Legacy VTK file of the C-alpha trace (Angstrom):
# vtk DataFile Version 3.0
C-alpha trace
ASCII
DATASET POLYDATA
POINTS 840 float
-3.396 93.069 149.541
-3.668 94.904 152.859
-4.448 91.607 154.581
-1.432 90.018 152.876
0.909 92.861 153.869
-0.328 92.762 157.466
0.086 88.975 157.532
3.685 89.201 156.339
4.454 91.823 158.991
2.855 89.667 161.685
4.762 86.528 160.642
8.072 88.409 160.438
7.340 89.916 163.832
7.065 86.412 165.317
9.860 84.449 163.607
9.829 81.660 166.183
6.142 80.917 165.729
6.428 81.243 161.930
9.411 78.901 161.718
7.833 76.208 163.902
4.492 76.465 162.095
6.071 76.185 158.638
8.299 73.289 159.716
5.334 71.474 161.246
3.357 71.835 158.038
6.403 70.977 155.936
6.790 67.653 157.730
3.102 66.805 157.396
2.732 67.946 153.789
6.178 66.618 152.868
5.202 63.118 153.984
2.083 63.304 151.832
3.990 64.801 148.919
6.505 61.948 149.052
3.758 59.308 149.108
1.845 61.067 146.331
5.030 61.272 144.225
5.690 57.558 144.733
2.104 56.551 143.916
2.089 58.866 140.906
5.403 57.506 139.610
4.428 53.845 140.015
0.714 53.779 139.239
-0.406 56.961 137.497
2.298 58.412 135.290
1.730 57.532 131.637
4.279 56.094 129.235
7.194 58.423 128.502
5.951 59.436 125.068
4.511 62.315 123.110
0.727 62.560 123.677
0.539 59.254 125.593
-3.272 59.497 125.703
-3.293 58.548 121.986
-1.479 55.240 122.595
-3.399 51.970 122.926
-2.398 48.357 123.372
-3.462 45.892 120.643
-4.179 42.293 121.643
-5.333 38.995 120.089
-8.240 37.544 122.003
-8.951 33.825 121.783
-12.646 33.410 120.949
-12.724 29.850 122.270
-11.239 30.806 125.640
-12.500 34.016 127.211
-9.403 34.385 129.417
-6.797 33.622 126.741
-4.814 36.105 124.651
-1.941 35.573 122.229
1.097 37.535 121.115
1.581 38.449 117.456
3.883 37.089 114.795
5.810 39.429 112.523
3.479 38.735 109.530
0.527 39.630 111.785
2.234 42.927 112.577
2.844 43.655 108.884
-0.818 42.944 108.080
-2.058 45.296 110.797
0.433 48.007 109.906
-0.689 48.004 106.268
-4.440 47.672 106.929
-6.312 50.377 104.987
-9.192 50.651 107.462
-6.920 50.951 110.496
-7.871 53.569 113.123
-4.158 53.876 113.915
-1.762 56.386 112.440
1.046 54.023 113.406
1.368 50.469 114.718
4.625 49.319 116.295
5.950 46.024 117.657
8.328 45.153 120.477
9.547 42.234 122.562
12.002 41.705 125.386
15.113 39.536 125.192
18.323 38.759 127.065
21.627 38.987 125.212
25.247 38.465 126.201
27.689 41.379 126.096
31.271 40.262 125.770
34.132 41.948 127.536
36.607 40.962 130.192
33.627 39.060 131.588
30.627 38.033 129.513
27.530 39.473 131.138
23.818 39.227 130.522
22.103 42.451 129.489
18.494 43.243 128.633
17.363 44.308 125.173
14.118 45.457 123.631
13.550 44.127 120.109
11.599 46.881 118.337
10.191 47.735 114.934
11.850 50.503 112.920
9.063 52.980 113.729
9.155 52.302 117.498
10.743 55.608 118.506
8.869 57.758 115.998
5.530 56.198 117.026
6.274 57.019 120.672
7.314 60.512 119.594
10.746 60.358 121.264
13.920 60.857 119.216
17.427 59.767 120.264
19.407 62.496 122.003
22.503 61.316 120.135
22.691 59.657 116.722
19.697 58.262 114.882
16.895 55.692 115.134
16.525 52.509 113.057
15.904 52.528 109.317
13.098 50.498 107.784
15.421 48.046 106.011
17.188 47.325 109.334
13.982 45.932 110.837
14.122 42.434 109.329
17.626 42.048 107.935
19.274 41.335 111.254
21.367 44.489 110.840
24.092 44.659 113.522
23.020 48.031 114.947
21.863 49.125 118.415
20.473 52.156 120.212
21.592 52.476 123.837
19.469 53.533 126.792
20.729 56.562 128.696
21.576 54.501 131.803
23.577 51.941 129.816
25.351 54.709 127.911
26.423 56.210 131.261
27.532 52.767 132.439
29.777 52.513 129.374
31.361 55.889 130.101
28.854 58.458 128.757
31.181 59.273 125.867
29.563 60.719 122.741
32.205 58.910 120.670
30.438 55.634 121.527
27.982 56.525 118.757
29.534 55.018 115.662
31.619 52.589 117.702
30.986 48.886 118.266
30.171 46.634 121.209
30.475 42.845 121.331
27.077 41.252 121.832
26.223 37.580 121.369
28.438 36.053 118.710
29.047 39.279 116.820
29.517 43.041 116.992
26.898 45.762 117.011
27.375 49.321 115.799
25.972 51.898 118.213
23.877 54.319 116.154
22.099 56.291 118.892
21.457 57.017 122.572
17.994 57.648 124.017
17.280 60.530 126.439
17.344 60.207 130.225
14.261 58.530 131.687
13.107 56.858 128.467
12.308 53.188 129.088
10.129 52.546 126.052
6.604 51.201 126.203
7.263 49.387 129.503
8.567 50.376 132.887
11.523 47.955 132.801
14.391 49.867 131.256
16.429 47.831 128.740
20.152 48.317 128.294
19.769 48.638 124.558
17.233 48.575 121.736
17.683 46.259 118.739
15.766 45.810 115.459
13.283 42.916 115.515
15.517 40.414 113.718
18.847 41.202 115.362
18.589 38.692 118.225
18.060 35.831 115.755
21.043 37.038 113.712
23.258 37.187 116.810
22.359 33.677 118.001
21.850 31.725 114.785
23.452 33.767 112.008
22.228 36.556 109.671
20.151 34.215 107.493
18.083 33.073 110.481
16.558 36.519 111.114
14.337 36.909 108.019
13.534 33.184 108.021
12.244 33.152 111.595
10.423 36.468 111.244
8.528 35.098 108.245
7.092 32.277 110.353
3.445 33.170 111.016
3.315 30.656 113.854
6.125 32.413 115.791
4.098 34.568 118.187
6.442 36.636 120.339
5.699 40.338 119.767
3.487 42.793 121.616
1.799 45.512 119.571
0.759 49.075 120.315
-0.837 51.709 118.134
-1.242 55.484 118.038
-4.816 56.515 117.315
-5.533 58.831 114.423
-6.634 62.371 115.146
-10.263 62.445 116.263
-10.349 58.730 117.148
-10.703 57.686 120.778
-10.541 54.333 122.505
-14.278 54.476 123.026
-15.179 54.659 119.313
-12.507 52.348 117.913
-14.729 49.221 118.027
-16.275 49.789 114.564
-12.908 50.100 112.862
-11.658 47.005 114.693
-14.562 44.901 113.406
-13.568 45.785 109.817
-9.933 45.066 110.634
-10.862 41.683 112.082
-12.321 40.663 108.716
-9.230 41.801 106.836
-6.932 40.394 109.492
-8.549 36.988 108.915
-7.496 36.716 105.287
-3.880 35.503 105.535
-4.655 32.578 107.831
-8.357 31.627 107.811
-7.891 28.517 109.921
-6.409 30.542 112.761
-8.435 33.719 112.351
-11.711 32.045 113.216
-10.466 31.620 116.773
-9.134 35.147 117.379
-10.266 38.739 117.354
-8.509 42.057 117.875
-9.144 44.143 120.975
-7.688 47.430 122.196
-7.136 48.661 125.727
-5.325 51.415 127.576
-1.675 50.327 127.816
0.027 49.771 131.147
3.727 50.239 131.742
3.578 47.162 133.983
2.046 44.897 131.372
4.427 42.157 130.170
1.775 39.589 129.271
-0.025 38.832 126.027
-3.328 40.406 127.138
-4.615 43.705 128.545
-3.280 44.557 131.964
-5.579 43.653 134.830
-6.075 46.117 137.629
-3.277 45.745 140.132
-5.368 45.653 143.298
-2.331 44.703 145.393
-0.421 47.877 144.524
-3.605 49.922 144.849
-4.210 48.558 148.356
-0.642 49.293 149.421
-0.906 52.798 147.953
-4.176 53.399 149.789
-2.743 52.119 153.076
0.379 54.298 152.776
-1.750 57.319 151.832
-3.968 56.796 154.877
-0.944 56.735 157.197
0.534 59.814 155.514
-2.800 61.557 156.021
-2.563 60.738 159.729
0.820 62.494 159.821
-0.768 65.544 158.181
-3.671 65.386 160.634
-1.237 65.405 163.549
0.576 68.395 162.036
-2.718 70.267 161.588
-3.806 69.478 165.148
-0.451 70.703 166.399
-0.719 73.887 164.379
-4.328 74.443 165.456
-3.133 74.277 169.059
-0.408 76.798 168.267
-2.931 79.101 166.611
-5.243 78.863 169.629
-2.364 79.636 172.002
-1.243 82.544 169.828
-4.799 83.764 169.591
-5.032 83.902 173.379
-2.337 86.580 173.364
-4.238 88.534 170.691
-7.704 88.540 172.256
-7.201 92.020 173.671
-5.976 93.242 170.274
-9.035 91.791 168.514
-11.363 93.216 171.159
-9.879 96.687 170.684
-10.229 96.459 166.888
-13.867 95.381 167.167
-14.581 98.076 169.765
-13.216 100.709 167.363
-15.657 99.614 164.633
-13.868 96.747 162.904
-16.133 94.246 161.205
-16.015 90.642 162.335
-15.887 89.219 158.799
-13.020 91.600 157.984
-10.962 90.385 160.933
-11.901 86.775 160.179
-10.662 87.207 156.602
-7.384 88.633 157.808
-6.853 85.742 160.222
-7.624 83.214 157.478
-5.106 84.998 155.229
-2.463 84.335 157.880
-3.414 80.664 157.849
-3.336 80.529 154.053
0.121 82.103 153.859
1.394 79.629 156.443
-0.155 76.769 154.460
1.400 78.031 151.204
4.822 78.267 152.842
4.246 74.785 154.260
3.421 73.394 150.793
6.604 74.917 149.306
8.734 73.591 152.170
6.879 70.259 152.000
7.755 69.846 148.332
11.409 70.404 149.209
11.145 67.869 152.042
9.508 65.356 149.688
12.253 65.877 147.109
14.879 65.004 149.690
12.817 62.027 150.922
12.198 60.609 147.439
15.867 61.134 146.496
16.895 59.104 149.533
14.283 56.495 148.627
15.541 56.276 145.033
19.108 55.931 146.314
17.980 53.078 148.582
16.150 51.333 145.735
18.697 51.699 142.967
21.932 51.145 144.866
23.554 48.401 146.831
24.281 44.733 146.138
21.593 42.449 144.845
19.978 45.144 142.726
18.282 43.430 139.760
19.673 44.661 136.441
16.193 45.161 134.990
14.564 46.706 138.064
11.840 49.203 137.059
12.943 52.817 136.715
10.609 55.408 138.217
10.711 59.178 138.098
9.649 60.341 141.560
9.740 64.067 140.767
6.342 65.731 141.372
4.406 66.670 138.271
1.422 68.982 137.762
-1.039 66.503 139.266
0.956 66.152 142.472
1.373 69.923 142.832
-2.371 70.487 142.320
-3.189 67.926 145.036
-0.668 69.562 147.377
-2.233 73.000 146.835
-5.627 71.476 147.614
-4.127 69.950 150.748
-2.805 73.382 151.665
-6.316 74.820 151.319
-7.812 72.041 153.439
-5.101 72.542 156.060
-5.909 76.249 156.158
-9.545 75.525 156.897
-8.591 72.882 159.450
-6.044 74.712 161.582
-6.998 78.353 160.935
-10.772 78.573 160.589
-11.665 77.230 164.039
-9.179 79.378 165.999
-10.072 82.422 163.876
-13.791 81.932 164.471
-13.245 81.530 168.204
-10.926 84.544 168.348
-13.489 86.870 166.764
-16.191 85.878 169.274
-15.101 88.343 171.963
-16.564 89.432 175.261
-15.681 93.111 175.455
-15.821 93.506 179.234
-13.556 90.560 179.973
-11.278 90.701 176.914
-10.507 94.417 177.253
-9.466 93.790 180.888
-7.451 90.666 179.994
-3.947 90.460 181.426
-1.112 89.587 179.105
-0.721 85.866 178.804
-4.133 84.983 180.215
-6.862 83.264 178.245
-9.972 83.761 180.288
-12.046 82.059 177.644
-10.501 78.755 178.642
-10.712 78.727 182.437
-8.138 76.722 184.397
-10.855 74.777 186.160
-12.163 73.373 182.849
-11.365 69.676 182.766
-11.216 69.208 179.008
-10.726 72.102 176.568
-10.424 72.328 172.795
-6.632 72.247 172.949
-6.792 69.116 175.100
-9.020 67.517 172.472
-6.427 68.281 169.808
-3.680 66.693 171.916
-5.788 63.555 172.404
-6.284 63.345 168.637
-2.522 63.656 168.145
-1.847 60.903 170.671
-4.367 58.512 169.095
-3.058 59.092 165.557
0.542 58.789 166.700
-0.086 55.442 168.372
-1.595 54.086 165.147
1.477 55.198 163.204
3.873 53.782 165.798
2.074 50.443 165.637
2.342 50.442 161.836
6.046 51.313 162.059
6.682 48.540 164.596
4.723 45.927 162.616
6.582 46.674 159.383
9.935 46.816 161.168
9.350 43.408 162.741
8.223 42.107 159.355
11.439 43.362 157.725
13.555 41.744 160.451
11.686 38.450 160.066
12.114 38.598 156.285
15.829 39.281 156.685
16.261 36.375 159.121
13.838 34.030 157.355
14.372 30.282 157.572
13.324 28.958 154.142
13.957 25.284 154.892
17.495 25.040 153.546
20.954 26.243 154.621
21.958 29.735 153.545
25.334 30.410 155.017
27.748 28.012 153.328
26.260 27.823 149.813
26.700 30.066 146.791
25.506 29.871 143.220
26.675 30.859 139.756
24.012 31.445 137.096
25.172 30.452 133.609
23.271 30.901 130.336
25.231 29.575 127.346
22.142 30.021 125.138
22.974 33.741 125.026
25.950 32.805 122.846
23.926 30.428 120.682
24.920 27.199 122.451
22.576 24.291 121.794
21.001 22.514 124.767
23.314 19.536 124.235
26.458 21.685 124.165
25.246 23.712 127.144
24.738 20.475 129.103
28.276 19.348 128.284
29.538 22.676 129.601
27.419 22.197 132.720
28.939 18.779 133.424
32.465 20.067 132.833
31.843 23.055 135.108
30.552 20.816 137.922
33.605 18.588 137.611
35.993 21.560 137.724
34.266 23.177 140.684
34.075 19.892 142.622
37.894 19.656 142.573
38.393 23.176 143.933
39.932 23.377 147.421
37.318 24.133 150.081
34.355 22.768 148.111
32.213 20.121 149.795
29.636 19.424 147.067
28.421 20.803 143.730
25.131 20.477 141.874
23.007 22.326 139.343
19.388 23.425 139.029
17.113 25.204 136.616
15.797 27.446 139.403
16.834 28.243 142.964
14.647 29.418 145.859
14.351 33.218 146.057
15.728 33.438 142.534
14.313 35.704 139.841
12.095 32.993 138.344
10.416 29.651 138.947
8.175 27.302 136.996
4.798 25.976 138.062
2.940 22.885 136.886
-0.262 20.952 137.542
-0.033 17.496 139.173
-2.554 14.649 139.172
-2.643 11.132 140.527
-1.299 8.793 137.914
-2.220 5.116 138.033
-1.608 4.874 141.759
-3.219 2.161 143.892
-6.506 3.096 145.496
-6.129 4.835 148.849
-6.955 3.176 152.123
-10.656 3.005 153.016
-11.816 6.297 154.523
-8.627 8.177 153.595
-9.023 11.739 152.350
-7.680 12.054 148.810
-8.156 13.996 145.614
-11.322 13.814 143.614
-10.909 12.064 140.268
-9.064 14.323 137.853
-8.395 17.139 140.361
-5.129 19.002 139.838
-2.637 20.368 142.373
-0.367 23.270 141.526
3.300 22.762 142.395
6.623 24.421 141.706
8.669 22.579 139.087
12.452 22.317 139.053
15.094 20.424 137.090
17.969 19.456 139.400
21.169 17.455 139.263
22.394 14.856 141.702
23.550 16.086 145.121
21.161 19.053 144.872
19.589 18.387 148.283
22.925 17.643 149.894
24.363 20.894 148.548
21.473 22.964 149.892
21.373 21.081 153.183
17.841 19.769 152.629
17.385 16.411 154.386
16.007 13.487 152.401
13.071 12.096 154.359
12.398 9.016 152.255
13.822 7.362 149.169
16.875 8.529 147.257
18.329 11.426 145.273
18.799 11.277 141.508
21.660 9.246 140.082
24.257 10.146 137.459
22.624 8.002 134.774
19.338 9.899 135.256
21.171 13.132 134.531
22.630 11.854 131.274
19.746 10.109 129.505
16.009 9.932 129.858
15.149 6.817 131.901
12.721 4.231 130.602
10.397 5.071 133.479
10.578 8.838 134.297
11.180 9.556 137.982
10.493 12.459 140.330
11.238 13.605 143.868
8.386 15.454 145.586
7.936 17.577 148.692
6.246 16.139 151.773
3.237 18.465 151.494
2.610 17.313 147.900
2.812 13.678 149.055
0.333 14.429 151.847
-2.139 15.886 149.358
-1.801 13.035 146.870
-1.555 10.080 149.276
-2.489 11.178 152.814
-1.202 8.821 155.469
0.468 6.510 152.921
3.937 5.782 151.621
4.390 7.711 148.324
7.509 5.806 147.175
6.890 3.784 144.038
3.570 5.500 143.321
2.991 7.417 140.111
1.790 10.921 139.358
1.238 12.695 136.073
1.319 16.070 134.375
-1.958 16.486 132.497
-1.425 17.388 128.854
-2.981 20.532 127.404
-3.544 18.590 124.192
-6.340 15.985 124.605
-4.667 13.852 121.924
-1.356 13.666 123.801
-0.831 11.302 126.730
0.120 12.797 130.121
3.699 12.648 131.435
3.710 9.879 134.054
6.464 9.707 136.683
7.357 7.417 139.562
8.127 8.937 142.953
11.607 7.902 144.157
12.140 10.381 146.994
10.445 12.757 149.434
11.974 15.965 150.862
10.700 18.732 153.167
9.026 21.710 151.453
11.095 24.884 151.048
10.154 28.530 150.699
10.337 29.900 147.146
8.912 33.339 147.837
8.758 35.166 151.153
5.325 36.721 151.093
3.304 33.588 150.657
1.183 31.909 153.265
2.912 28.531 153.175
5.774 26.667 151.565
4.488 25.444 148.208
4.248 21.864 147.033
7.223 21.025 144.803
8.290 18.438 142.258
11.853 17.830 141.063
12.963 15.953 137.932
16.462 15.056 136.671
18.071 16.836 133.659
17.776 13.707 131.537
14.008 14.259 131.416
14.096 17.986 130.680
17.282 19.359 129.143
17.746 23.162 129.462
20.538 25.477 128.365
20.348 27.972 131.238
21.104 26.650 134.703
22.472 27.573 138.112
25.568 25.951 139.567
25.241 25.417 143.327
28.402 25.057 145.402
28.553 24.185 149.095
31.658 25.342 150.944
33.402 22.968 153.309
33.131 23.724 157.066
35.349 26.640 158.041
35.646 27.984 154.484
34.600 31.495 153.470
31.827 31.143 150.886
32.286 34.738 149.660
35.944 34.111 148.827
35.075 30.843 147.108
32.703 32.748 144.812
35.662 34.662 143.355
37.707 31.476 142.957
34.774 29.737 141.245
34.354 32.599 138.761
37.999 32.314 137.785
37.675 28.539 137.443
34.692 28.858 135.089
36.431 31.399 132.888
39.455 29.163 132.628
37.067 26.481 131.435
35.405 28.756 128.853
36.493 32.435 128.671
33.262 33.443 126.921
30.829 31.685 129.274
27.933 34.070 130.094
28.051 34.229 133.887
24.897 36.187 134.751
25.159 36.011 138.563
27.644 34.880 141.203
26.865 35.338 144.883
26.103 33.525 148.108
22.527 32.419 148.707
22.298 34.459 151.885
23.406 37.605 150.036
20.978 36.868 147.196
18.146 36.572 149.718
18.992 39.531 151.940
19.731 41.886 149.050
16.934 40.512 146.889
13.824 42.449 145.856
11.484 41.003 148.506
13.705 41.791 151.490
14.650 45.109 149.872
10.994 46.113 149.546
10.272 44.951 153.116
13.212 46.997 154.363
12.111 50.091 152.445
8.559 49.673 153.743
9.800 49.511 157.317
11.934 52.629 156.811
9.011 54.488 155.257
6.584 53.680 158.059
9.279 54.187 160.690
9.727 57.700 159.262
5.964 58.244 159.562
6.000 57.001 163.147
9.020 59.141 164.039
7.437 62.249 162.537
4.188 61.600 164.378
6.019 61.043 167.676
8.007 64.252 167.226
4.934 66.313 166.364
2.888 64.857 169.210
5.606 65.427 171.768
5.949 69.016 170.552
2.173 69.380 170.782
2.047 68.168 174.377
5.080 70.250 175.326
3.623 73.335 173.658
0.247 72.929 175.338
1.714 72.397 178.800
4.181 75.264 178.309
1.292 77.510 177.382
-0.705 76.347 180.408
2.275 77.002 182.703
2.668 80.500 181.254
-1.074 81.172 181.544
-1.158 80.006 185.163
2.029 81.732 186.356
0.168 83.851 188.931
-1.728 80.820 190.234
1.506 78.823 190.593
3.148 81.688 192.440
0.244 81.914 194.869
0.305 78.138 195.459
4.034 78.195 196.215
3.613 81.273 198.459
0.953 79.413 200.402
3.303 76.457 200.977
2.853 74.132 197.981
5.969 72.018 197.446
7.701 71.544 194.096
6.582 67.931 194.051
2.929 68.903 194.407
3.205 71.437 191.572
4.856 68.881 189.286
2.257 66.253 190.237
-0.574 68.677 189.470
0.644 69.249 185.905
1.715 65.647 185.325
-1.724 64.455 186.410
-3.234 66.530 183.617
-0.670 65.158 181.121
-1.366 61.598 182.196
-5.092 62.206 181.857
-4.628 63.338 178.246
-2.182 60.513 177.529
-4.562 57.899 178.935
-7.496 59.045 176.821
-5.284 59.365 173.731
-3.809 55.899 174.210
-7.251 54.379 174.737
-8.588 55.844 171.486
-5.275 55.116 169.785
-5.459 51.416 170.631
-8.754 51.147 168.759
-7.238 52.897 165.748
-4.060 50.800 166.027
-6.062 47.568 165.971
-7.687 48.690 162.720
-4.262 49.539 161.268
-2.957 46.105 162.265
-5.880 44.373 160.539
-5.246 46.346 157.338
-1.469 45.861 157.435
-1.374 42.112 158.092
-1.587 41.165 154.394
1.722 42.964 153.754
3.603 41.505 156.727
5.904 38.503 156.929
5.311 36.228 159.920
3.838 39.018 162.039
0.264 38.874 163.305
-2.141 41.801 163.273
-2.204 41.636 167.094
1.529 41.242 167.636
2.029 41.320 171.406
5.461 42.959 171.350
4.218 45.766 169.122
1.050 46.457 171.092
3.029 46.645 174.339
6.130 48.512 173.178
4.404 51.209 171.067
2.026 52.460 173.821
4.843 52.366 176.374
7.091 54.446 174.108
4.361 56.993 173.429
3.393 57.139 177.087
7.007 57.731 178.107
7.488 60.497 175.547
4.199 62.146 176.540
5.187 61.973 180.201
8.574 63.558 179.472
7.028 66.272 177.264
4.624 67.134 180.091
7.324 66.940 182.783
9.586 69.583 181.242
7.058 72.465 181.563
5.954 71.162 184.969
9.567 71.256 186.140
9.827 74.846 184.930
6.707 75.706 186.929
8.463 74.780 190.196
11.039 77.519 189.570
8.471 80.345 189.601
9.401 83.085 192.094
6.234 83.904 194.108
7.086 87.623 194.306
7.679 87.849 190.558
4.527 85.821 189.853
2.356 88.124 191.950
3.637 91.104 189.948
3.314 89.196 186.611
1.331 90.733 183.801
LINES 1 841
840 0 1 2 3 4 5 6 7 8 9 10 11 12 13 14 15 16 17 18 19 20 21 22 23 24 25 26 27 28 29 30 31 32 33 34 35 36 37 38 39 40 41 42 43 44 45 46 47 48 49 50 51 52 53 54 55 56 57 58 59 60 61 62 63 64 65 66 67 68 69 70 71 72 73 74 75 76 77 78 79 80 81 82 83 84 85 86 87 88 89 90 91 92 93 94 95 96 97 98 99 100 101 102 103 104 105 106 107 108 109 110 111 112 113 114 115 116 117 118 119 120 121 122 123 124 125 126 127 128 129 130 131 132 133 134 135 136 137 138 139 140 141 142 143 144 145 146 147 148 149 150 151 152 153 154 155 156 157 158 159 160 161 162 163 164 165 166 167 168 169 170 171 172 173 174 175 176 177 178 179 180 181 182 183 184 185 186 187 188 189 190 191 192 193 194 195 196 197 198 199 200 201 202 203 204 205 206 207 208 209 210 211 212 213 214 215 216 217 218 219 220 221 222 223 224 225 226 227 228 229 230 231 232 233 234 235 236 237 238 239 240 241 242 243 244 245 246 247 248 249 250 251 252 253 254 255 256 257 258 259 260 261 262 263 264 265 266 267 268 269 270 271 272 273 274 275 276 277 278 279 280 281 282 283 284 285 286 287 288 289 290 291 292 293 294 295 296 297 298 299 300 301 302 303 304 305 306 307 308 309 310 311 312 313 314 315 316 317 318 319 320 321 322 323 324 325 326 327 328 329 330 331 332 333 334 335 336 337 338 339 340 341 342 343 344 345 346 347 348 349 350 351 352 353 354 355 356 357 358 359 360 361 362 363 364 365 366 367 368 369 370 371 372 373 374 375 376 377 378 379 380 381 382 383 384 385 386 387 388 389 390 391 392 393 394 395 396 397 398 399 400 401 402 403 404 405 406 407 408 409 410 411 412 413 414 415 416 417 418 419 420 421 422 423 424 425 426 427 428 429 430 431 432 433 434 435 436 437 438 439 440 441 442 443 444 445 446 447 448 449 450 451 452 453 454 455 456 457 458 459 460 461 462 463 464 465 466 467 468 469 470 471 472 473 474 475 476 477 478 479 480 481 482 483 484 485 486 487 488 489 490 491 492 493 494 495 496 497 498 499 500 501 502 503 504 505 506 507 508 509 510 511 512 513 514 515 516 517 518 519 520 521 522 523 524 525 526 527 528 529 530 531 532 533 534 535 536 537 538 539 540 541 542 543 544 545 546 547 548 549 550 551 552 553 554 555 556 557 558 559 560 561 562 563 564 565 566 567 568 569 570 571 572 573 574 575 576 577 578 579 580 581 582 583 584 585 586 587 588 589 590 591 592 593 594 595 596 597 598 599 600 601 602 603 604 605 606 607 608 609 610 611 612 613 614 615 616 617 618 619 620 621 622 623 624 625 626 627 628 629 630 631 632 633 634 635 636 637 638 639 640 641 642 643 644 645 646 647 648 649 650 651 652 653 654 655 656 657 658 659 660 661 662 663 664 665 666 667 668 669 670 671 672 673 674 675 676 677 678 679 680 681 682 683 684 685 686 687 688 689 690 691 692 693 694 695 696 697 698 699 700 701 702 703 704 705 706 707 708 709 710 711 712 713 714 715 716 717 718 719 720 721 722 723 724 725 726 727 728 729 730 731 732 733 734 735 736 737 738 739 740 741 742 743 744 745 746 747 748 749 750 751 752 753 754 755 756 757 758 759 760 761 762 763 764 765 766 767 768 769 770 771 772 773 774 775 776 777 778 779 780 781 782 783 784 785 786 787 788 789 790 791 792 793 794 795 796 797 798 799 800 801 802 803 804 805 806 807 808 809 810 811 812 813 814 815 816 817 818 819 820 821 822 823 824 825 826 827 828 829 830 831 832 833 834 835 836 837 838 839
């Protein structure tokens, strides 16, 4: 306690030093706290539930295919829920669906279809109203529980409970509202929760819900269970083997090919099997953590330099205390207490800094145009694990920046230290070429250069992503996403609406062309398929071609006529689809393919008139064979891929779908953004209830989309790291040189008295600064090259050895270091020789 009281008095006695030290640590620890909070929120935090460690995912494993898993039907769920030998106290089912909410505009919203015990099994009760009753599970009861975010969107009025909302073809009674932050068993927050059969009732009528749920072949539900008390995931295998035998009874023909398995659930798992380790996110998290650690290292080096400089002024004090009988370990403990208090204050301030940083990050993620409606919701607030790690960091920082200076300070030389003049540090002679403080500055410079290189690489990547050229024209084209299936439209009726919409839009003033497509580049989804040669003539002798039966993966799209004209994609060979191929399936199915797919299938040959095929998953079914009628350039579907993928396009007559995107190309000189509003009005005049799920220009969709958004956030994050490092390093160099100028005041005065010019004094100090900067930049370039190699996998069209980055970053750091060293050197030229000779 005496050490603590003395420490507080010392820190209050030197408010300038205390403030700078705490702020330095706050920046370093705050950066790490922000990264730790982000990593914790995305990768480590468990499901928002009571005792989440008791929850497990339940999966059907295909015995005939080691990599295959299957979802469950409702009868499967009932069998598992009622199994007597179950190791689960509760089993619950859920699935995700899109529904249409009617209002002034019909909009697509996200729903979770859940069993009646979903909320009770998770241990979370609605904050308003009630949860579902058991008889509401299968009856298609028109009831809904709102998520907190959707409730706020609707006005956050408690009277909404008991009221109705128009969804699909009917009305739903709102019976409850879930608490803030609850997203269910997955990280994607739905707008509302519905009983399992409600979606079927909304789309096909109340009688359809129990009929479809009773179909054992309708596999669409994920299952989770809560383990009984005393049961762990490690000892559940025996109970599962018994369950597998009982689970086999209702459907012996199917049960022979499946078995139940359990695994730790993941909030990111939306597939039918256990979640695989997300090495991509783990690598990004590790890379960001390493850079944040560099920021903390720079802060510690800076603070260690400050502690050494401060210790120089206290050497006489320490020498006196030791001469009067003070024990070295006692003084060392007191000095370490000062470091610990500074570290503790730095942790507290760092948490506050991280809170501000993560709040700004959350605002950047969850605001602005182009924000996906079902974007994952994360809680970035630090929990117990983050705070424990930060306290450990504080302890490590204490050892790093306080132990060394304290140890050095207690190793006194009584004769010299008791005669020490104020401001002198005779333990670090001026003639020494490279001292401990210089070493710390070099470490700061090297670490800062690595962070500046990372910031520059990610900034250039974000700019390239923003200005990407995907192979089609952005500026004059917009799209409207329509999904009539949300209102129960059949595929045939939806296609009629599609044709009518295209006709209406084509006659709008300012419209050059209109088409439709199942998917659009940079959209929220795309289909993939496997392609094989199909009955084509043998290639030319010596030509490189596919081995017999080899498959090529390609993106698959269903497009209308004028699709390529509307997107500004040139047709290299052949023709586009015709109107008759949109209406009915042709006798001989046709396809248009990308040039890179043609090069893989028929290198060096004309692909027109040749056939390709989609291999069938069923050996008894023949493959789908198509004739190539056109070739187009490849386009980019996703930004962060190495190359533009091979693509195949088919007309709607061969694959009728109910959800589609209307593509409209504005005439030259027309404002595409204004045409979007006119097109929305035109569609609602055509059908007031049409579910218009998106309406925006392609360039806005791309630049506000998730990939560019993430690239932009990454560049801001690493730019913040680089800026912090540059600030801390410049302060470190300035502080060191200021201390050296103060320490050498008498020497400077003598030099000036003997005729040294101001230029020579400045040159003397700048030479030392340049020496440190040169060594720091040399070591930093090695570290920066390693950072570039690690970062390249996350960059868009930026190499690991980007010339601009590796020239600009060292020049910036060198200039800042030179300026930080020049300021104290300039002050040295103003020393009055008479005052300096009297200086103590």
